[in-house]
mmCIF file as gemmi writes it, N, C-alpha and C atoms, coordinates in Angstrom:
data_model
loop_
_atom_site.group_PDB
_atom_site.id
_atom_site.type_symbol
_atom_site.label_atom_id
_atom_site.label_alt_id
_atom_site.label_comp_id
_atom_site.label_asym_id
_atom_site.label_entity_id
_atom_site.label_seq_id
_atom_site.pdbx_PDB_ins_code
_atom_site.Cartn_x
_atom_site.Cartn_y
_atom_site.Cartn_z
_atom_site.occupancy
_atom_site.B_iso_or_equiv
_atom_site.pdbx_formal_charge
_atom_site.auth_seq_id
_atom_site.auth_asym_id
_atom_site.pdbx_PDB_model_num
ATOM 1 N N . MET Axp A 1 ? 117.858 83.284 103.927 1 0 ? 1 A 1
ATOM 2 C CA . MET Axp A 1 ? 117.952 82.731 102.624 1 0 ? 1 A 1
ATOM 3 C C . MET Axp A 1 ? 117.63 81.638 104.421 1 0 ? 1 A 1
ATOM 4 N N . SER Axp A 2 ? 116.219 80.84 103.294 1 0 ? 2 A 1
ATOM 5 C CA . SER Axp A 2 ? 115.789 79.889 104.472 1 0 ? 2 A 1
ATOM 6 C C . SER Axp A 2 ? 116.129 78.599 103.354 1 0 ? 2 A 1
ATOM 7 N N . ALA Axp A 3 ? 115.35 77.769 104.41 1 0 ? 3 A 1
ATOM 8 C CA . ALA Axp A 3 ? 116.49 76.61 104.179 1 0 ? 3 A 1
ATOM 9 C C . ALA Axp A 3 ? 115.43 75.6 102.669 1 0 ? 3 A 1
ATOM 10 N N . THR Axp A 4 ? 114.254 76.332 102.425 1 0 ? 4 A 1
ATOM 11 C CA . THR Axp A 4 ? 113.867 75.79 101.281 1 0 ? 4 A 1
ATOM 12 C C . THR Axp A 4 ? 114.3 76.662 100.073 1 0 ? 4 A 1
ATOM 13 N N . GLN Axp A 5 ? 115.212 77.342 99.769 1 0 ? 5 A 1
ATOM 14 C CA . GLN Axp A 5 ? 115.721 78.655 99.074 1 0 ? 5 A 1
ATOM 15 C C . GLN Axp A 5 ? 116.972 77.916 98.509 1 0 ? 5 A 1
ATOM 16 N N . SER Axp A 6 ? 116.696 77.834 97.256 1 0 ? 6 A 1
ATOM 17 C CA . SER Axp A 6 ? 118.003 77.235 96.984 1 0 ? 6 A 1
ATOM 18 C C . SER Axp A 6 ? 119.371 78.865 96.452 1 0 ? 6 A 1
ATOM 19 N N . PRO Axp A 7 ? 120.855 78.786 96.298 1 0 ? 7 A 1
ATOM 20 C CA . PRO Axp A 7 ? 121.233 79.756 95.617 1 0 ? 7 A 1
ATOM 21 C C . PRO Axp A 7 ? 120.496 80.983 94.321 1 0 ? 7 A 1
ATOM 22 N N . ALA Axp A 8 ? 120.291 80.235 93.485 1 0 ? 8 A 1
ATOM 23 C CA . ALA Axp A 8 ? 119.961 80.278 92.378 1 0 ? 8 A 1
ATOM 24 C C . ALA Axp A 8 ? 118.334 81.207 92.496 1 0 ? 8 A 1
ATOM 25 N N . SER Axp A 9 ? 117.308 81.255 93.644 1 0 ? 9 A 1
ATOM 26 C CA . SER Axp A 9 ? 115.965 81.666 93.806 1 0 ? 9 A 1
ATOM 27 C C . SER Axp A 9 ? 116.534 82.507 94.391 1 0 ? 9 A 1
ATOM 28 N N . THR Axp A 10 ? 117.539 82.63 95.507 1 0 ? 10 A 1
ATOM 29 C CA . THR Axp A 10 ? 117.998 84.069 95.675 1 0 ? 10 A 1
ATOM 30 C C . THR Axp A 10 ? 118.365 84.602 94.947 1 0 ? 10 A 1
ATOM 31 N N . LYS Axp A 11 ? 119.43 84.933 94.129 1 0 ? 11 A 1
ATOM 32 C CA . LYS Axp A 11 ? 120.393 85.707 92.666 1 0 ? 11 A 1
ATOM 33 C C . LYS Axp A 11 ? 119.034 86.257 92.459 1 0 ? 11 A 1
ATOM 34 N N . ALA Axp A 12 ? 117.891 85.188 91.912 1 0 ? 12 A 1
ATOM 35 C CA . ALA Axp A 12 ? 116.838 85.806 91.004 1 0 ? 12 A 1
ATOM 36 C C . ALA Axp A 12 ? 115.197 86.632 91.689 1 0 ? 12 A 1
ATOM 37 N N . MET Axp A 13 ? 115.796 86.492 92.87 1 0 ? 13 A 1
ATOM 38 C CA . MET Axp A 13 ? 114.991 87.551 93.978 1 0 ? 13 A 1
ATOM 39 C C . MET Axp A 13 ? 115.394 88.384 94.703 1 0 ? 13 A 1
ATOM 40 N N . THR Axp A 14 ? 117.08 88.362 94.294 1 0 ? 14 A 1
ATOM 41 C CA . THR Axp A 14 ? 117.55 89.971 94.517 1 0 ? 14 A 1
ATOM 42 C C . THR Axp A 14 ? 117.664 90.206 93.638 1 0 ? 14 A 1
ATOM 43 N N . LEU Axp A 15 ? 117.63 89.861 92.139 1 0 ? 15 A 1
ATOM 44 C CA . LEU Axp A 15 ? 117.68 90.799 90.589 1 0 ? 15 A 1
ATOM 45 C C . LEU Axp A 15 ? 116.473 91.242 90.59 1 0 ? 15 A 1
ATOM 46 N N . LEU Axp A 16 ? 115.707 90.659 91.07 1 0 ? 16 A 1
ATOM 47 C CA . LEU Axp A 16 ? 113.786 91.246 91.263 1 0 ? 16 A 1
ATOM 48 C C . LEU Axp A 16 ? 114.021 92.309 91.989 1 0 ? 16 A 1
ATOM 49 N N . LEU Axp A 17 ? 114.163 92.055 92.775 1 0 ? 17 A 1
ATOM 50 C CA . LEU Axp A 17 ? 114.485 92.816 94.32 1 0 ? 17 A 1
ATOM 51 C C . LEU Axp A 17 ? 114.737 95.064 93.638 1 0 ? 17 A 1
ATOM 52 N N . TYR Axp A 18 ? 116.089 94.272 92.997 1 0 ? 18 A 1
ATOM 53 C CA . TYR Axp A 18 ? 117.14 95.493 92.656 1 0 ? 18 A 1
ATOM 54 C C . TYR Axp A 18 ? 116.278 96.363 91.454 1 0 ? 18 A 1
ATOM 55 N N . ARG Axp A 19 ? 116.232 95.456 90.274 1 0 ? 19 A 1
ATOM 56 C CA . ARG Axp A 19 ? 115.178 96.068 89.3 1 0 ? 19 A 1
ATOM 57 C C . ARG Axp A 19 ? 113.963 96.977 89.658 1 0 ? 19 A 1
ATOM 58 N N . SER Axp A 20 ? 113.691 96.448 90.706 1 0 ? 20 A 1
ATOM 59 C CA . SER Axp A 20 ? 112.112 97.009 90.981 1 0 ? 20 A 1
ATOM 60 C C . SER Axp A 20 ? 112.475 98.136 91.738 1 0 ? 20 A 1
ATOM 61 N N . LEU Axp A 21 ? 113.569 97.931 92.431 1 0 ? 21 A 1
ATOM 62 C CA . LEU Axp A 21 ? 114.536 99.299 93.2 1 0 ? 21 A 1
ATOM 63 C C . LEU Axp A 21 ? 114.851 100.434 92.633 1 0 ? 21 A 1
ATOM 64 N N . LEU Axp A 22 ? 115.221 100.382 91.397 1 0 ? 22 A 1
ATOM 65 C CA . LEU Axp A 22 ? 115.647 100.874 90.297 1 0 ? 22 A 1
ATOM 66 C C . LEU Axp A 22 ? 114.441 101.777 89.4 1 0 ? 22 A 1
ATOM 67 N N . ARG Axp A 23 ? 113.433 100.69 89.15 1 0 ? 23 A 1
ATOM 68 C CA . ARG Axp A 23 ? 112.368 101.478 88.708 1 0 ? 23 A 1
ATOM 69 C C . ARG Axp A 23 ? 111.253 101.987 89.633 1 0 ? 23 A 1
ATOM 70 N N . THR Axp A 24 ? 111.43 102.148 90.295 1 0 ? 24 A 1
ATOM 71 C CA . THR Axp A 24 ? 110.573 102.541 91.19 1 0 ? 24 A 1
ATOM 72 C C . THR Axp A 24 ? 111.558 104.607 91.467 1 0 ? 24 A 1
ATOM 73 N N . SER Axp A 25 ? 112.683 104.041 91.418 1 0 ? 25 A 1
ATOM 74 C CA . SER Axp A 25 ? 113.465 105.255 91.829 1 0 ? 25 A 1
ATOM 75 C C . SER Axp A 25 ? 113.082 106.596 90.723 1 0 ? 25 A 1
ATOM 76 N N . ARG Axp A 26 ? 112.583 105.701 89.546 1 0 ? 26 A 1
ATOM 77 C CA . ARG Axp A 26 ? 113.274 106.47 88.289 1 0 ? 26 A 1
ATOM 78 C C . ARG Axp A 26 ? 111.514 107.49 88.434 1 0 ? 26 A 1
ATOM 79 N N . LYS Axp A 27 ? 110.77 107.416 88.986 1 0 ? 27 A 1
ATOM 80 C CA . LYS Axp A 27 ? 109.341 107.586 89.423 1 0 ? 27 A 1
ATOM 81 C C . LYS Axp A 27 ? 109.238 108.973 89.86 1 0 ? 27 A 1
ATOM 82 N N . PHE Axp A 28 ? 110.448 108.737 90.822 1 0 ? 28 A 1
ATOM 83 C CA . PHE Axp A 28 ? 110.555 110.696 91.364 1 0 ? 28 A 1
ATOM 84 C C . PHE Axp A 28 ? 110.346 111.393 90.32 1 0 ? 28 A 1
ATOM 85 N N . SER Axp A 29 ? 109.37 112.64 90.758 1 0 ? 29 A 1
ATOM 86 C CA . SER Axp A 29 ? 109.43 113.412 89.715 1 0 ? 29 A 1
ATOM 87 C C . SER Axp A 29 ? 110.109 114.641 89.829 1 0 ? 29 A 1
ATOM 88 N N . ALA Axp A 30 ? 110.899 115.074 91.081 1 0 ? 30 A 1
ATOM 89 C CA . ALA Axp A 30 ? 112.036 115.495 91.449 1 0 ? 30 A 1
ATOM 90 C C . ALA Axp A 30 ? 113.773 115.078 90.928 1 0 ? 30 A 1
ATOM 91 N N . TYR Axp A 31 ? 114.741 115.765 90.065 1 0 ? 31 A 1
ATOM 92 C CA . TYR Axp A 31 ? 115.95 115.244 89.861 1 0 ? 31 A 1
ATOM 93 C C . TYR Axp A 31 ? 116.623 114.808 90.8 1 0 ? 31 A 1
ATOM 94 N N . ASN Axp A 32 ? 116.628 115.414 91.992 1 0 ? 32 A 1
ATOM 95 C CA . ASN Axp A 32 ? 117.413 115.202 92.738 1 0 ? 32 A 1
ATOM 96 C C . ASN Axp A 32 ? 117.254 114.411 93.881 1 0 ? 32 A 1
ATOM 97 N N . PHE Axp A 33 ? 115.89 114.029 94.197 1 0 ? 33 A 1
ATOM 98 C CA . PHE Axp A 33 ? 115.579 112.576 94.838 1 0 ? 33 A 1
ATOM 99 C C . PHE Axp A 33 ? 115.702 111.752 94.075 1 0 ? 33 A 1
ATOM 100 N N . ARG Axp A 34 ? 115.401 111.193 93.1 1 0 ? 34 A 1
ATOM 101 C CA . ARG Axp A 34 ? 115.397 110.601 91.577 1 0 ? 34 A 1
ATOM 102 C C . ARG Axp A 34 ? 116.866 109.798 91.536 1 0 ? 34 A 1
ATOM 103 N N . GLU Axp A 35 ? 117.73 110.573 91.457 1 0 ? 35 A 1
ATOM 104 C CA . GLU Axp A 35 ? 119.417 110.506 91.461 1 0 ? 35 A 1
ATOM 105 C C . GLU Axp A 35 ? 119.965 110.182 92.82 1 0 ? 35 A 1
ATOM 106 N N . TYR Axp A 36 ? 119.571 110.603 93.733 1 0 ? 36 A 1
ATOM 107 C CA . TYR Axp A 36 ? 119.644 109.928 94.983 1 0 ? 36 A 1
ATOM 108 C C . TYR Axp A 36 ? 119.144 108.7 95.847 1 0 ? 36 A 1
ATOM 109 N N . ALA Axp A 37 ? 118.168 108.227 95.469 1 0 ? 37 A 1
ATOM 110 C CA . ALA Axp A 37 ? 117.379 107.204 95.299 1 0 ? 37 A 1
ATOM 111 C C . ALA Axp A 37 ? 118.111 105.984 94.168 1 0 ? 37 A 1
ATOM 112 N N . LEU Axp A 38 ? 118.844 106.617 93.248 1 0 ? 38 A 1
ATOM 113 C CA . LEU Axp A 38 ? 119.339 105.146 92.564 1 0 ? 38 A 1
ATOM 114 C C . LEU Axp A 38 ? 120.833 105.437 93.22 1 0 ? 38 A 1
ATOM 115 N N . ARG Axp A 39 ? 121.724 105.986 92.759 1 0 ? 39 A 1
ATOM 116 C CA . ARG Axp A 39 ? 122.142 106.221 93.403 1 0 ? 39 A 1
ATOM 117 C C . ARG Axp A 39 ? 122.745 104.754 95.13 1 0 ? 39 A 1
ATOM 118 N N . ARG Axp A 40 ? 122.011 105.438 95.759 1 0 ? 40 A 1
ATOM 119 C CA . ARG Axp A 40 ? 121.875 104.247 97.381 1 0 ? 40 A 1
ATOM 120 C C . ARG Axp A 40 ? 121.544 103.296 97.104 1 0 ? 40 A 1
ATOM 121 N N . THR Axp A 41 ? 120.909 102.42 96.09 1 0 ? 41 A 1
ATOM 122 C CA . THR Axp A 41 ? 120.063 101.585 95.499 1 0 ? 41 A 1
ATOM 123 C C . THR Axp A 41 ? 121.157 100.607 95.221 1 0 ? 41 A 1
ATOM 124 N N . ARG Axp A 42 ? 122.068 101.866 94.425 1 0 ? 42 A 1
ATOM 125 C CA . ARG Axp A 42 ? 123.226 100.799 93.54 1 0 ? 42 A 1
ATOM 126 C C . ARG Axp A 42 ? 124.5 101.137 94.362 1 0 ? 42 A 1
ATOM 127 N N . ASP Axp A 43 ? 124.88 100.873 95.065 1 0 ? 43 A 1
ATOM 128 C CA . ASP Axp A 43 ? 125.92 101.384 96.203 1 0 ? 43 A 1
ATOM 129 C C . ASP Axp A 43 ? 125.31 100.457 97.051 1 0 ? 43 A 1
ATOM 130 N N . ALA Axp A 44 ? 124.073 100.403 97.439 1 0 ? 44 A 1
ATOM 131 C CA . ALA Axp A 44 ? 124.157 99.621 98.708 1 0 ? 44 A 1
ATOM 132 C C . ALA Axp A 44 ? 123.835 98.022 97.833 1 0 ? 44 A 1
ATOM 133 N N . PHE Axp A 45 ? 123.445 97.665 97.042 1 0 ? 45 A 1
ATOM 134 C CA . PHE Axp A 45 ? 124.14 96.247 96.403 1 0 ? 45 A 1
ATOM 135 C C . PHE Axp A 45 ? 125.17 96.271 96.086 1 0 ? 45 A 1
ATOM 136 N N . ARG Axp A 46 ? 125.752 97.127 95.065 1 0 ? 46 A 1
ATOM 137 C CA . ARG Axp A 46 ? 127.435 96.931 95.263 1 0 ? 46 A 1
ATOM 138 C C . ARG Axp A 46 ? 128.105 96.743 96.652 1 0 ? 46 A 1
ATOM 139 N N . ASP Axp A 47 ? 127.838 97.068 97.575 1 0 ? 47 A 1
ATOM 140 C CA . ASP Axp A 47 ? 128.162 97.105 98.608 1 0 ? 47 A 1
ATOM 141 C C . ASP Axp A 47 ? 127.998 95.144 99.492 1 0 ? 47 A 1
ATOM 142 N N . HIS Axp A 48 ? 126.946 94.85 99.227 1 0 ? 48 A 1
ATOM 143 C CA . HIS Axp A 48 ? 126.594 93.409 99.367 1 0 ? 48 A 1
ATOM 144 C C . HIS Axp A 48 ? 126.64 92.447 98.397 1 0 ? 48 A 1
ATOM 145 N N . MET Axp A 49 ? 127.996 92.862 97.104 1 0 ? 49 A 1
ATOM 146 C CA . MET Axp A 49 ? 127.729 91.778 96.238 1 0 ? 49 A 1
ATOM 147 C C . MET Axp A 49 ? 128.6 90.413 96.806 1 0 ? 49 A 1
ATOM 148 N N . SER Axp A 50 ? 129.505 90.661 97.804 1 0 ? 50 A 1
ATOM 149 C CA . SER Axp A 50 ? 130.368 89.601 97.885 1 0 ? 50 A 1
ATOM 150 C C . SER Axp A 50 ? 129.352 89.066 99.246 1 0 ? 50 A 1
ATOM 151 N N . GLU Axp A 51 ? 128.818 89.869 99.57 1 0 ? 51 A 1
ATOM 152 C CA . GLU Axp A 51 ? 128.149 88.723 101.096 1 0 ? 51 A 1
ATOM 153 C C . GLU Axp A 51 ? 127.701 86.972 100.83 1 0 ? 51 A 1
ATOM 154 N N . THR Axp A 52 ? 128.501 86.459 102.031 1 0 ? 52 A 1
ATOM 155 C CA . THR Axp A 52 ? 128.603 84.823 101.856 1 0 ? 52 A 1
ATOM 156 C C . THR Axp A 52 ? 127.609 84.362 102.862 1 0 ? 52 A 1
ATOM 157 N N . ASP Axp A 53 ? 127.258 85.148 103.702 1 0 ? 53 A 1
ATOM 158 C CA . ASP Axp A 53 ? 126.657 84.836 104.868 1 0 ? 53 A 1
ATOM 159 C C . ASP Axp A 53 ? 125.317 84.637 104.952 1 0 ? 53 A 1
ATOM 160 N N . PRO Axp A 54 ? 124.394 83.787 104.66 1 0 ? 54 A 1
ATOM 161 C CA . PRO Axp A 54 ? 123.018 83.777 104.328 1 0 ? 54 A 1
ATOM 162 C C . PRO Axp A 54 ? 122.131 84.431 104.923 1 0 ? 54 A 1
ATOM 163 N N . ARG Axp A 55 ? 122.542 84.601 106.899 1 0 ? 55 A 1
ATOM 164 C CA . ARG Axp A 55 ? 121.746 85.377 107.587 1 0 ? 55 A 1
ATOM 165 C C . ARG Axp A 55 ? 121.98 87.232 107.347 1 0 ? 55 A 1
ATOM 166 N N . ALA Axp A 56 ? 123.06 87.536 106.685 1 0 ? 56 A 1
ATOM 167 C CA . ALA Axp A 56 ? 123.223 89.138 106.568 1 0 ? 56 A 1
ATOM 168 C C . ALA Axp A 56 ? 122.461 88.847 104.861 1 0 ? 56 A 1
ATOM 169 N N . ILE Axp A 57 ? 122.714 87.848 103.763 1 0 ? 57 A 1
ATOM 170 C CA . ILE Axp A 57 ? 121.988 87.975 102.93 1 0 ? 57 A 1
ATOM 171 C C . ILE Axp A 57 ? 120.528 88.456 102.89 1 0 ? 57 A 1
ATOM 172 N N . GLN Axp A 58 ? 119.807 87.733 104.04 1 0 ? 58 A 1
ATOM 173 C CA . GLN Axp A 58 ? 118.806 87.235 104.454 1 0 ? 58 A 1
ATOM 174 C C . GLN Axp A 58 ? 117.997 89.211 105.085 1 0 ? 58 A 1
ATOM 175 N N . GLU Axp A 59 ? 119.343 89.313 106.1 1 0 ? 59 A 1
ATOM 176 C CA . GLU Axp A 59 ? 118.715 90.726 106.26 1 0 ? 59 A 1
ATOM 177 C C . GLU Axp A 59 ? 118.997 91.811 105.289 1 0 ? 59 A 1
ATOM 178 N N . PHE Axp A 60 ? 119.394 91.43 104.34 1 0 ? 60 A 1
ATOM 179 C CA . PHE Axp A 60 ? 119.759 92.564 103.436 1 0 ? 60 A 1
ATOM 180 C C . PHE Axp A 60 ? 119.078 92.799 102.419 1 0 ? 60 A 1
ATOM 181 N N . LEU Axp A 61 ? 118.234 91.431 102.578 1 0 ? 61 A 1
ATOM 182 C CA . LEU Axp A 61 ? 116.7 91.567 101.491 1 0 ? 61 A 1
ATOM 183 C C . LEU Axp A 61 ? 115.857 92.195 102.314 1 0 ? 61 A 1
ATOM 184 N N . THR Axp A 62 ? 116.014 92.09 102.986 1 0 ? 62 A 1
ATOM 185 C CA . THR Axp A 62 ? 114.561 92.085 104.379 1 0 ? 62 A 1
ATOM 186 C C . THR Axp A 62 ? 114.749 93.602 104.173 1 0 ? 62 A 1
ATOM 187 N N . LYS Axp A 63 ? 115.593 94.326 104.195 1 0 ? 63 A 1
ATOM 188 C CA . LYS Axp A 63 ? 115.988 96.059 104.638 1 0 ? 63 A 1
ATOM 189 C C . LYS Axp A 63 ? 115.326 96.333 103.023 1 0 ? 63 A 1
ATOM 190 N N . ALA Axp A 64 ? 115.842 95.775 102.032 1 0 ? 64 A 1
ATOM 191 C CA . ALA Axp A 64 ? 115.52 96.115 100.61 1 0 ? 64 A 1
ATOM 192 C C . ALA Axp A 64 ? 114.014 96.176 100.281 1 0 ? 64 A 1
ATOM 193 N N . GLU Axp A 65 ? 113.467 95.274 100.894 1 0 ? 65 A 1
ATOM 194 C CA . GLU Axp A 65 ? 112.284 94.982 100.316 1 0 ? 65 A 1
ATOM 195 C C . GLU Axp A 65 ? 111.275 96.31 100.848 1 0 ? 65 A 1
ATOM 196 N N . ASN Axp A 66 ? 111.936 96.477 102.433 1 0 ? 66 A 1
ATOM 197 C CA . ASN Axp A 66 ? 111.442 97.683 103.241 1 0 ? 66 A 1
ATOM 198 C C . ASN Axp A 66 ? 111.493 98.907 102.515 1 0 ? 66 A 1
ATOM 199 N N . SER Axp A 67 ? 112.919 99.402 102.04 1 0 ? 67 A 1
ATOM 200 C CA . SER Axp A 67 ? 113.218 100.064 100.963 1 0 ? 67 A 1
ATOM 201 C C . SER Axp A 67 ? 112.197 100.762 99.946 1 0 ? 67 A 1
ATOM 202 N N . LEU Axp A 68 ? 111.798 99.149 99.253 1 0 ? 68 A 1
ATOM 203 C CA . LEU Axp A 68 ? 111.22 99.347 98.4 1 0 ? 68 A 1
ATOM 204 C C . LEU Axp A 68 ? 109.787 99.601 98.467 1 0 ? 68 A 1
ATOM 205 N N . SER Axp A 69 ? 109.031 98.913 99.938 1 0 ? 69 A 1
ATOM 206 C CA . SER Axp A 69 ? 107.74 100.034 100.141 1 0 ? 69 A 1
ATOM 207 C C . SER Axp A 69 ? 108.158 101.326 100.487 1 0 ? 69 A 1
ATOM 208 N N . MET Axp A 70 ? 108.606 101.782 101.161 1 0 ? 70 A 1
ATOM 209 C CA . MET Axp A 70 ? 108.657 102.761 101.153 1 0 ? 70 A 1
ATOM 210 C C . MET Axp A 70 ? 109.16 103.887 99.884 1 0 ? 70 A 1
ATOM 211 N N . LEU Axp A 71 ? 109.759 103.004 98.825 1 0 ? 71 A 1
ATOM 212 C CA . LEU Axp A 71 ? 109.868 104.465 97.908 1 0 ? 71 A 1
ATOM 213 C C . LEU Axp A 71 ? 108.805 104.43 96.771 1 0 ? 71 A 1
ATOM 214 N N . LYS Axp A 72 ? 108.166 102.798 97.382 1 0 ? 72 A 1
ATOM 215 C CA . LYS Axp A 72 ? 106.348 102.925 95.954 1 0 ? 72 A 1
ATOM 216 C C . LYS Axp A 72 ? 105.548 104.428 96.839 1 0 ? 72 A 1
ATOM 217 N N . ARG Axp A 73 ? 105.653 104.536 98.174 1 0 ? 73 A 1
ATOM 218 C CA . ARG Axp A 73 ? 105.043 105.505 99.169 1 0 ? 73 A 1
ATOM 219 C C . ARG Axp A 73 ? 105.677 106.893 98.176 1 0 ? 73 A 1
ATOM 220 N N . GLN Axp A 74 ? 106.7 106.913 98.354 1 0 ? 74 A 1
ATOM 221 C CA . GLN Axp A 74 ? 107.235 108.764 98.127 1 0 ? 74 A 1
ATOM 222 C C . GLN Axp A 74 ? 107.156 109.311 97.252 1 0 ? 74 A 1
ATOM 223 N N . THR Axp A 75 ? 106.95 107.409 96.109 1 0 ? 75 A 1
ATOM 224 C CA . THR Axp A 75 ? 107.559 108.151 94.572 1 0 ? 75 A 1
ATOM 225 C C . THR Axp A 75 ? 105.836 108.382 94.577 1 0 ? 75 A 1
ATOM 226 N N . SER Axp A 76 ? 104.727 107.821 95.427 1 0 ? 76 A 1
ATOM 227 C CA . SER Axp A 76 ? 103.346 108.215 95.04 1 0 ? 76 A 1
ATOM 228 C C . SER Axp A 76 ? 102.834 109.767 95.238 1 0 ? 76 A 1
ATOM 229 N N . ILE Axp A 77 ? 103.511 110.118 96.659 1 0 ? 77 A 1
ATOM 230 C CA . ILE Axp A 77 ? 103.374 111.669 96.897 1 0 ? 77 A 1
ATOM 231 C C . ILE Axp A 77 ? 104.22 112.385 95.71 1 0 ? 77 A 1
ATOM 232 N N . SER Axp A 78 ? 105.147 112.072 95.691 1 0 ? 78 A 1
ATOM 233 C CA . SER Axp A 78 ? 106.435 113.491 94.761 1 0 ? 78 A 1
ATOM 234 C C . SER Axp A 78 ? 105.78 113.294 93.256 1 0 ? 78 A 1
ATOM 235 N N . GLN Axp A 79 ? 104.607 112.497 92.717 1 0 ? 79 A 1
ATOM 236 C CA . GLN Axp A 79 ? 104.156 112.597 91.292 1 0 ? 79 A 1
ATOM 237 C C . GLN Axp A 79 ? 102.81 113.87 91.857 1 0 ? 79 A 1
ATOM 238 N N . MET Axp A 80 ? 102.669 114.259 92.921 1 0 ? 80 A 1
ATOM 239 C CA . MET Axp A 80 ? 101.552 114.69 93.083 1 0 ? 80 A 1
ATOM 240 C C . MET Axp A 80 ? 101.858 115.957 93.049 1 0 ? 80 A 1
ATOM 241 N N . TYR Axp A 81 ? 103.096 116.186 92.892 1 0 ? 81 A 1
ATOM 242 C CA . TYR Axp A 81 ? 103.296 118.029 93.036 1 0 ? 81 A 1
ATOM 243 C C . TYR Axp A 81 ? 104.492 118.289 92.192 1 0 ? 81 A 1
ATOM 244 N N . LYS Axp A 82 ? 104.574 119.473 90.961 1 0 ? 82 A 1
ATOM 245 C CA . LYS Axp A 82 ? 105.477 119.646 89.837 1 0 ? 82 A 1
ATOM 246 C C . LYS Axp A 82 ? 106.294 120.075 90.132 1 0 ? 82 A 1
ATOM 247 N N . PHE Axp A 83 ? 107.354 120.048 90.293 1 0 ? 83 A 1
ATOM 248 C CA . PHE Axp A 83 ? 108.646 120.649 90.152 1 0 ? 83 A 1
ATOM 249 C C . PHE Axp A 83 ? 109.239 121.049 88.635 1 0 ? 83 A 1
ATOM 250 N N . ASN Axp A 84 ? 109.784 122.298 89.09 1 0 ? 84 A 1
ATOM 251 C CA . ASN Axp A 84 ? 110.676 122.457 87.998 1 0 ? 84 A 1
ATOM 252 C C . ASN Axp A 84 ? 111.951 121.668 87.32 1 0 ? 84 A 1
ATOM 253 N N . GLU Axp A 85 ? 112.097 122.058 86.397 1 0 ? 85 A 1
ATOM 254 C CA . GLU Axp A 85 ? 113.488 121.338 85.615 1 0 ? 85 A 1
ATOM 255 C C . GLU Axp A 85 ? 115.032 121.232 86.193 1 0 ? 85 A 1
ATOM 256 N N . GLN Axp A 86 ? 115.104 120.958 86.423 1 0 ? 86 A 1
ATOM 257 C CA . GLN Axp A 86 ? 116.657 120.834 86.394 1 0 ? 86 A 1
ATOM 258 C C . GLN Axp A 86 ? 117.783 121.566 85.312 1 0 ? 86 A 1
ATOM 259 N N . VAL Axp A 87 ? 118.455 122.3 84.955 1 0 ? 87 A 1
ATOM 260 C CA . VAL Axp A 87 ? 119.833 122.557 84.521 1 0 ? 87 A 1
ATOM 261 C C . VAL Axp A 87 ? 119.879 121.415 83.524 1 0 ? 87 A 1
ATOM 262 N N . VAL Axp A 88 ? 120.425 120.296 84.769 1 0 ? 88 A 1
ATOM 263 C CA . VAL Axp A 88 ? 121.353 119.078 84.311 1 0 ? 88 A 1
ATOM 264 C C . VAL Axp A 88 ? 120.275 118.303 83.623 1 0 ? 88 A 1
ATOM 265 N N . GLU Axp A 89 ? 118.717 118.227 83.35 1 0 ? 89 A 1
ATOM 266 C CA . GLU Axp A 89 ? 117.979 117.476 83.291 1 0 ? 89 A 1
ATOM 267 C C . GLU Axp A 89 ? 117.65 117.961 81.726 1 0 ? 89 A 1
ATOM 268 N N . SER Axp A 90 ? 117.87 118.923 81.43 1 0 ? 90 A 1
ATOM 269 C CA . SER Axp A 90 ? 117.297 119.63 80.162 1 0 ? 90 A 1
ATOM 270 C C . SER Axp A 90 ? 118.014 118.97 79.806 1 0 ? 90 A 1
ATOM 271 N N . ARG Axp A 91 ? 116.988 118.836 78.561 1 0 ? 91 A 1
ATOM 272 C CA . ARG Axp A 91 ? 117.961 118.027 77.023 1 0 ? 91 A 1
ATOM 273 C C . ARG Axp A 91 ? 117.808 119.094 75.852 1 0 ? 91 A 1
ATOM 274 N N . PRO Axp A 92 ? 118.595 119.651 74.914 1 0 ? 92 A 1
ATOM 275 C CA . PRO Axp A 92 ? 118.656 120.934 74.149 1 0 ? 92 A 1
ATOM 276 C C . PRO Axp A 92 ? 117.808 120.584 73.003 1 0 ? 92 A 1
ATOM 277 N N . LYS Axp A 93 ? 117.118 121.726 72.23 1 0 ? 93 A 1
ATOM 278 C CA . LYS Axp A 93 ? 116.658 121.712 71.505 1 0 ? 93 A 1
ATOM 279 C C . LYS Axp A 93 ? 117.049 121.092 70.539 1 0 ? 93 A 1
ATOM 280 N N . LYS Axp A 94 ? 116.142 120.897 69.08 1 0 ? 94 A 1
ATOM 281 C CA . LYS Axp A 94 ? 116.642 120.478 67.785 1 0 ? 94 A 1
ATOM 282 C C . LYS Axp A 94 ? 116.812 121.711 67.686 1 0 ? 94 A 1
ATOM 283 N N . GLY Axp A 95 ? 117.679 120.849 67.083 1 0 ? 95 A 1
ATOM 284 C CA . GLY Axp A 95 ? 118.385 122.47 65.443 1 0 ? 95 A 1
ATOM 285 C C . GLY Axp A 95 ? 119.563 123.258 66.101 1 0 ? 95 A 1
ATOM 286 N N . ILE Axp A 96 ? 119.471 122.878 67.455 1 0 ? 96 A 1
ATOM 287 C CA . ILE Axp A 96 ? 120.723 123.964 68.593 1 0 ? 96 A 1
ATOM 288 C C . ILE Axp A 96 ? 121.639 122.579 69.546 1 0 ? 96 A 1
ATOM 289 N N . SER Axp A 97 ? 122.668 123.398 68.475 1 0 ? 97 A 1
ATOM 290 C CA . SER Axp A 97 ? 123.77 122.031 68.976 1 0 ? 97 A 1
ATOM 291 C C . SER Axp A 97 ? 124.73 122.381 70.303 1 0 ? 97 A 1
ATOM 292 N N . VAL Axp A 98 ? 125.529 121.962 71.025 1 0 ? 98 A 1
ATOM 293 C CA . VAL Axp A 98 ? 125.481 122.436 72.161 1 0 ? 98 A 1
ATOM 294 C C . VAL Axp A 98 ? 127.024 122.1 72.167 1 0 ? 98 A 1
ATOM 295 N N . VAL Axp A 99 ? 128.116 123.127 72.16 1 0 ? 99 A 1
ATOM 296 C CA . VAL Axp A 99 ? 128.941 122.524 72.332 1 0 ? 99 A 1
ATOM 297 C C . VAL Axp A 99 ? 130.234 122.172 73.575 1 0 ? 99 A 1
């Protein structure tokens, strides 16, 4: 957090970054990669939720921004390939009840 950034603007920027990471993670076409990226994003932000040191917060946000740019590149590559749907992500067909 720089001297010109207020805690409120840092919070807004963090929330925007978090949402961008989640949104980008959902673009993976492979189930395992998608779920891994979502889980890692949630866990990282949850682990740093109570951080109060401005330097540690800024370092975390820098790492998160680097992760976002890496995820954007990886999801672009992932979308070039077709993966078979996993059993855990298939949805039941209409008219068929799953017990």
